[in-house]
Backbone as a chain_set.jsonl record, in Angstrom:
{"seq": "MKLEINQQILSDNATTDMIIQSINDLPSDDEAIIIVYEADDIFLQAGGIPKSGLMMSYINAITGDDLQSKNHNLAPQTVERVFKHFVEGNSKW", "coords": {"N": [[9.391, -7.971, 0.189], [7.482, -7.186, -2.542], [7.373, -3.633, -4.408], [4.819, -1.836, -6.683], [3.652, 0.362, -7.813], [1.213, 2.479, -9.667], [1.299, 0.514, -11.698], [3.755, -0.119, -12.146], [6.48, -1.587, -11.688], [8.357, -1.0, -9.025], [10.449, -1.763, -7.198], [11.86, -5.021, -6.34], [12.513, -6.063, -3.71], [11.941, -3.859, -1.56], [12.55, -1.736, 0.66], [11.086, -0.622, 3.958], [11.555, 1.836, 4.196], [12.045, 2.909, 1.222], [9.697, 2.315, 0.609], [7.952, 4.177, 2.166], [9.482, 6.95, 1.313], [8.452, 6.919, -1.704], [5.986, 6.279, -1.581], [5.957, 9.563, -0.337], [6.525, 10.716, -2.156], [4.059, 10.41, -4.687], [2.461, 12.656, -6.126], [0.247, 15.148, -4.629], [-1.828, 15.632, -6.52], [-3.399, 13.892, -8.061], [-4.524, 10.184, -8.958], [-3.218, 7.369, -7.673], [-2.16, 4.459, -7.014], [-0.868, 2.059, -4.948], [1.174, -0.715, -4.394], [1.779, -3.904, -1.895], [3.575, -6.162, -2.433], [3.592, -9.637, -0.93], [3.585, -12.065, -1.651], [3.266, -13.033, -4.942], [-0.1, -13.275, -4.345], [-0.917, -12.176, -2.256], [-1.007, -9.4, -0.837], [-0.985, -6.285, -0.119], [-2.772, -3.088, -1.083], [-3.349, 0.814, -1.653], [-5.066, 3.534, -2.881], [-6.128, 5.917, -4.799], [-6.57, 9.658, -4.959], [-4.186, 10.961, -3.444], [-3.856, 13.622, -2.083], [-7.469, 13.567, -1.628], [-7.562, 11.866, -0.043], [-7.072, 7.855, 0.818], [-7.784, 5.099, 0.066], [-7.715, 1.9, 1.527], [-6.529, -1.645, 0.752], [-6.53, -5.508, 1.429], [-5.43, -8.008, 0.618], [-5.05, -11.594, 0.504], [-5.057, -14.694, -1.277], [-5.064, -17.268, -0.954], [-5.823, -17.366, 1.508], [-8.589, -16.659, 1.06], [-9.469, -14.247, 2.191], [-10.479, -11.012, 1.674], [-10.206, -7.53, 2.032], [-11.569, -4.277, 3.472], [-10.56, -1.089, 3.54], [-12.954, 0.98, 5.761], [-13.355, 3.525, 5.724], [-12.435, 5.605, 3.078], [-11.008, 7.366, 3.139], [-8.504, 7.829, 3.732], [-5.15, 9.247, 5.113], [-2.411, 10.078, 3.283], [-0.15, 9.335, 5.666], [-1.177, 8.064, 7.159], [-1.744, 5.771, 5.816], [0.977, 5.352, 5.237], [1.842, 4.18, 7.813], [0.251, 1.638, 8.22], [1.463, 0.167, 5.701], [4.126, 0.029, 6.865], [4.028, -1.681, 8.904], [3.191, -3.741, 7.976], [5.136, -4.715, 6.133], [6.883, -4.87, 8.254], [6.177, -7.217, 9.288], [4.626, -6.911, 11.274], [1.58, -7.809, 12.841], [-0.246, -5.372, 13.586], [-0.908, -3.68, 12.05]], "CA": [[8.546, -7.228, -0.601], [7.812, -6.078, -4.187], [6.557, -2.616, -4.409], [4.473, -1.604, -7.546], [3.498, 1.891, -7.905], [0.686, 2.722, -11.116], [1.42, -0.691, -12.557], [5.228, -0.446, -12.146], [7.469, -2.212, -10.415], [9.439, -0.243, -8.372], [11.698, -3.082, -6.066], [11.082, -7.126, -6.281], [13.013, -6.361, -2.846], [11.179, -3.106, -1.099], [12.151, -1.678, 2.59], [10.207, 0.498, 4.538], [11.737, 3.026, 3.665], [11.949, 3.088, 0.078], [8.019, 2.651, 0.257], [7.592, 5.793, 3.001], [9.447, 8.002, -0.017], [7.357, 6.078, -2.158], [4.389, 7.364, -0.718], [5.403, 10.831, 0.014], [6.757, 11.32, -4.03], [2.875, 11.069, -4.908], [1.609, 14.209, -7.042], [-1.091, 15.075, -4.545], [-3.803, 16.083, -7.004], [-3.128, 12.74, -8.934], [-4.858, 9.187, -8.582], [-2.595, 6.436, -7.494], [-2.104, 3.091, -6.86], [0.655, 1.434, -4.254], [0.693, -2.099, -3.89], [3.104, -4.367, -1.603], [3.309, -8.235, -2.064], [4.063, -10.503, -0.015], [4.049, -12.703, -3.094], [1.74, -12.821, -6.014], [-1.354, -13.069, -4.637], [-0.684, -11.428, -0.961], [-0.386, -8.026, -0.833], [-1.579, -5.262, 0.476], [-2.381, -1.623, -1.533], [-3.276, 1.402, -1.913], [-5.587, 3.767, -3.908], [-7.299, 7.339, -4.83], [-5.67, 10.604, -4.674], [-3.693, 11.232, -1.973], [-4.818, 15.269, -1.271], [-8.351, 13.927, -1.17], [-7.535, 10.414, 0.609], [-6.637, 6.728, -0.249], [-8.343, 3.486, 0.337], [-6.591, 0.68, 2.041], [-7.122, -3.379, 0.595], [-5.603, -6.709, 1.956], [-5.491, -9.474, -1.016], [-4.769, -13.298, 0.546], [-6.031, -15.506, -2.499], [-4.651, -18.565, -0.707], [-6.878, -17.597, 2.607], [-10.143, -16.145, -0.021], [-9.658, -12.926, 2.6], [-10.457, -10.029, 0.495], [-10.552, -6.358, 2.901], [-11.604, -2.934, 2.723], [-10.996, -0.175, 4.504], [-14.196, 1.551, 5.54], [-12.515, 5.424, 6.331], [-12.219, 5.732, 1.567], [-10.545, 8.763, 2.792], [-7.042, 8.086, 4.288], [-4.013, 10.271, 4.741], [-1.005, 9.239, 3.296], [0.566, 9.267, 6.939], [-1.984, 6.658, 7.937], [-1.075, 4.838, 4.96], [2.83, 4.769, 5.83], [1.713, 3.333, 8.859], [0.113, 0.727, 7.792], [2.33, -0.346, 4.756], [5.254, -0.373, 7.383], [3.799, -2.443, 9.807], [2.607, -5.288, 6.943], [6.354, -5.414, 5.54], [7.782, -5.928, 9.497], [5.527, -8.212, 9.587], [3.954, -6.918, 12.619], [0.713, -7.856, 12.283], [-0.936, -4.381, 14.292], [-1.502, -3.234, 10.851]], "C": [[8.75, -6.559, -2.021], [6.853, -4.951, -4.037], [6.35, -2.627, -5.741], [3.61, -0.34, -6.888], [2.644, 2.23, -9.898], [1.339, 1.648, -12.204], [2.773, -0.256, -13.387], [5.986, -0.716, -11.033], [8.492, -1.31, -10.337], [10.755, -1.182, -7.826], [11.058, -4.573, -6.246], [11.761, -6.545, -4.361], [12.672, -5.279, -1.95], [11.617, -2.652, 0.231], [11.396, -0.584, 2.773], [10.193, 2.33, 4.179], [11.644, 3.886, 2.379], [9.781, 2.472, -0.546], [7.423, 3.877, 0.972], [7.654, 6.449, 2.1], [8.783, 7.759, -1.038], [6.155, 7.0, -2.197], [4.253, 9.021, -0.511], [5.731, 11.618, -1.065], [5.32, 11.268, -4.712], [2.811, 11.964, -5.651], [0.171, 13.902, -5.517], [-2.537, 14.623, -5.065], [-3.936, 14.892, -8.354], [-3.701, 11.375, -8.208], [-3.326, 8.476, -8.626], [-2.82, 5.2, -6.919], [-0.789, 2.341, -6.356], [0.27, 0.218, -4.217], [2.765, -2.866, -3.446], [2.893, -5.198, -1.536], [3.951, -8.37, -1.486], [4.561, -11.606, -0.67], [3.213, -12.835, -3.851], [0.583, -12.265, -5.672], [-2.071, -13.033, -3.205], [-0.542, -10.805, -0.946], [-1.342, -7.191, -0.349], [-1.749, -3.825, -0.584], [-3.781, -0.713, -0.58], [-4.488, 2.445, -2.576], [-6.216, 4.884, -4.011], [-5.44, 8.532, -4.685], [-5.979, 11.239, -3.719], [-3.835, 12.86, -1.188], [-5.991, 15.016, -0.722], [-8.404, 12.652, -0.284], [-7.59, 8.989, 0.115], [-7.37, 5.897, 1.096], [-7.502, 2.399, 0.551], [-7.409, -0.665, 1.151], [-6.107, -4.59, 0.817], [-6.38, -7.6, 0.912], [-4.904, -10.037, -0.515], [-5.703, -14.397, -0.382], [-6.444, -16.814, -1.986], [-5.544, -18.993, 0.153], [-8.445, -17.439, 1.882], [-10.111, -14.773, 1.181], [-9.03, -11.742, 1.93], [-10.812, -8.826, 1.847], [-10.26, -5.822, 2.686], [-11.02, -2.08, 3.798], [-12.339, 0.161, 4.698], [-14.311, 2.56, 5.891], [-11.858, 4.818, 4.442], [-11.16, 6.529, 1.904], [-9.256, 8.941, 3.819], [-5.806, 8.6, 4.304], [-2.828, 9.656, 4.321], [-0.121, 8.769, 4.571], [0.332, 7.926, 6.877], [-1.333, 5.293, 6.713], [0.492, 4.128, 4.604], [2.921, 3.778, 7.029], [1.709, 1.933, 8.62], [0.859, -0.051, 7.446], [3.621, -0.488, 5.886], [5.391, -1.217, 8.581], [3.304, -3.832, 9.078], [3.86, -5.429, 6.277], [7.347, -5.512, 6.979], [7.121, -6.798, 10.006], [4.427, -7.824, 11.287], [2.578, -6.58, 12.412], [-0.573, -6.927, 13.312], [-1.267, -3.376, 12.964], [-2.646, -3.066, 10.484]], "O": [[9.613, -5.82, -2.494], [5.707, -5.139, -3.627], [7.217, -3.191, -6.408], [3.101, -0.213, -5.775], [3.253, 2.211, -10.968], [1.779, 1.948, -13.314], [2.947, -0.093, -14.595], [6.093, -0.259, -9.895], [9.276, -0.917, -11.201], [11.914, -1.072, -8.229], [9.887, -4.953, -6.25], [10.856, -6.96, -3.636], [13.266, -5.648, -0.937], [11.003, -3.227, 1.13], [11.096, 0.256, 1.925], [9.472, 3.316, 4.028], [11.324, 5.073, 2.308], [9.101, 2.371, -1.567], [6.514, 4.528, 0.457], [6.609, 6.861, 1.597], [8.345, 8.837, -1.44], [5.699, 8.025, -2.705], [3.218, 9.688, -0.486], [5.456, 12.814, -1.165], [5.223, 12.219, -5.488], [3.989, 11.92, -6.006], [-0.56, 12.92, -5.391], [-3.529, 13.985, -4.711], [-4.512, 15.12, -9.418], [-3.476, 11.271, -7.002], [-2.428, 8.859, -9.375], [-3.861, 5.037, -6.283], [0.153, 2.053, -7.094], [-0.916, -0.045, -4.019], [3.902, -2.733, -3.899], [2.048, -5.551, -0.713], [4.909, -7.64, -1.233], [5.662, -12.109, -0.445], [2.087, -12.738, -3.362], [0.093, -11.255, -6.177], [-3.164, -13.503, -2.889], [0.684, -10.796, -1.063], [-2.517, -7.536, -0.217], [-0.638, -3.427, -0.934], [-4.58, -1.0, 0.311], [-5.229, 1.564, -3.013], [-7.098, 4.971, -3.157], [-4.231, 8.397, -4.499], [-6.964, 11.776, -3.212], [-3.895, 13.092, 0.019], [-6.267, 15.605, 0.323], [-9.504, 12.457, 0.232], [-8.127, 8.816, -0.979], [-7.457, 5.994, 2.321], [-6.637, 2.05, -0.251], [-8.622, -0.68, 0.938], [-4.961, -4.547, 0.37], [-7.558, -7.748, 0.59], [-3.756, -9.597, -0.574], [-6.843, -14.777, -0.116], [-7.485, -17.427, -2.222], [-6.088, -20.097, 0.157], [-9.365, -18.163, 2.262], [-11.096, -14.085, 0.91], [-7.862, -11.448, 1.677], [-11.657, -9.191, 2.664], [-9.235, -5.727, 2.011], [-11.055, -2.485, 4.96], [-13.096, -0.306, 3.847], [-15.363, 2.836, 6.467], [-11.054, 3.89, 4.358], [-10.241, 6.543, 1.085], [-9.045, 9.926, 4.527], [-5.214, 8.352, 3.253], [-2.285, 8.766, 4.976], [0.611, 7.792, 4.411], [1.074, 6.966, 6.669], [-0.687, 4.262, 6.901], [0.938, 3.107, 4.08], [3.742, 2.881, 7.213], [2.66, 1.157, 8.715], [1.226, -0.962, 8.187], [4.252, -1.493, 5.557], [6.44, -1.47, 9.174], [3.085, -4.863, 9.715], [3.839, -6.478, 5.633], [8.42, -6.112, 6.919], [7.37, -7.223, 11.134], [3.761, -8.545, 12.029], [2.213, -5.492, 11.965], [-1.582, -7.493, 13.733], [-1.911, -2.338, 13.115], [-2.876, -2.655, 9.347]]}, "num_chains": 1, "name": "protein.A"}
C-alpha cells in the first residue's frame, strides 16, 4: 500500500506500523491529509486537524464507491484502527 501525507509520498510499501507511526507524528494543531492507496483509483483517506477531529472517506473509482464518515470529528486513534484494518484486508474497517 502506498502512503501519502500532505501530498508527499512516504512509502510505496507502507506497513501498518509505518502508517500508525505517521498518524502519531502528525502535529496536533495543523491540518493534515493522510491517504493509503490500495491502487491509484482505490484509496482510504482522512483529513482535518488531529486535535479537533478528522473526517474519513473511501474512494473506489472502479466500482463508483464514494463513502464519507458521518462523524467529522474522529480521533486519530480511530483513524489508526480503520487504516490498520484496511491495510490488513479486514472488511471491518
